[in-house]
PABA-407598 format. One record per residue (C-alpha): x, y, z. Coordinates in steps of 0.1 Angstrom, whole numbers, plus 5000, padded with zeros to 4 digits. Each point is the difference from the previous one (the first is absolute). Layout:
<marvexs>
XYZ ...
</marvexs>
This chain:
<marvexs>
722857268351 500450094964 503650134994 498950224971 497650195023 502950105023 500650354987 501850135031 502149765021 501950125031 502949805015 500750115036 502149905030 502850105023 503550084989 501849694987 496949794994 500450004962 497250234989 501950194973 501549674985 496549854999 498450314986 502650004971 499449634993 496250035001 500050304977 502149814975 498049675003 496650164998 500950274975 499350295023 501650345004 502250045030 499850275027 502849995026 500950215030 503250204995 501950005033 503250104982 498350334991 499450095037 503050215010 499349955037 499849625001 503749935005 500350275027 496949855017 501749665005 503050185015 498050245022 496449895002 498750255024 501550294981 498849914965 496949805006 497550284992 501850124969 500349644987 496449935006 498650324984 502249944970 498649654996 496550135005 500250264972 501849764978 497449725004 497150244996 501550134967 500649654988 496449885005 498450314983 500249824967 498249705015 496850215002 499849954963 500849635002 497349924974 502450174975 502749745007 499349734974 502449755017 499250065037 502550085028 502049815026 501350225028 502349935029 498350245024 496650085014 499650375007 497849945030 502949835019 502050335001 498750095035 501249665012 503650114996 499350345015 498649845031 503149805004 502650274995 498650345010 499750165034 496550095012 500350364989 501449914966 497349744996 497350265007 501650224973 500249714976 496349915004 499050374994 502050004968 498649664989 496550135007 500650324981 501649824971 497249744999 502049754979 497849754982 500649704978 497549764984 498949695018 502449714991 498549704984 502449795021 502550065028 502749745005 501350045036 503449845003 501249885034 503149845014 501649955035 502350275012 503149794997 499249944964 499650384994 503350075017 501849744978 498550144968 500850365008 503649895007 500149794969 498950284976 502850225014 498650354998 502650185021 497850235021 497449735006 502749805020 499550255028 496449885004 499449835033 498249665002 497750155026 498850264974 499349734975 498149805026 497950315008 499450064964 499049654992 497650015030 498550334988 499449864965 498349695015 497750225021 499350234971 498949724976 498149825028 497650304999 500350084963 496849934981 500150244970 501049734976 500549624998 503249905018 502249694993 502449965030 503349834988 502649855023 503250064980 502449815023 500249714976 499650194968 502650154976 498450234975 503350104985 501849664995 497049774997 497650074972 497849715011 499350185032 498550294981 497949764979 498849835032 498950345014 498250094967 498149675001 499150075036 498650344991 497949854972 498649765026 498950275024 496350015008 499950195033 500950355011 502849895023 502049694992 503549865009 502849844981 502849815017 502249794977 500949775029 496449895001 499949894963 500349644991 
</marvexs>
């Protein structure tokens, strides 16, 4: 896979898996623009972690409109001379909705999603990050965002499983599945270099990278 041909790269995965850290590093290393989710701009998110049933719908709809607005510019991606690395895939938005909303709320969400018809260009590559639930729990605790500490391990487990099922069926773009348990994209620049080299070696539509298997 030619790195220069990767105009639109998406890094995805469950909370705590390292997607934003990796997206930042890849954008810097590859000379791409960076497009990040903005959870701090969602006024309902902290309240959602405190009272999930009460604030799930408001939180989800705020994210939906936010993400749809963010990817509008990507419809003109040919105008981006440097390309883009993003830390979210718009199509995964219903995944969170299915986990957090009641049946009536989910019906309403799908009606709004269908009416809005959000669309983003096909990524040239999706990097799907994965890690065991206990690793996700440790990383969420380590980064110390106060309201995230209320997140239950069972929620992270369900989220990780939902991501795994989503990408098992995802065929809209090439996918590199990456086990991040033994990787440190913040403190180990060599791990980022290893991943970039693995991307360059890709030949198939669905491939895997596990640092533990490298000798």
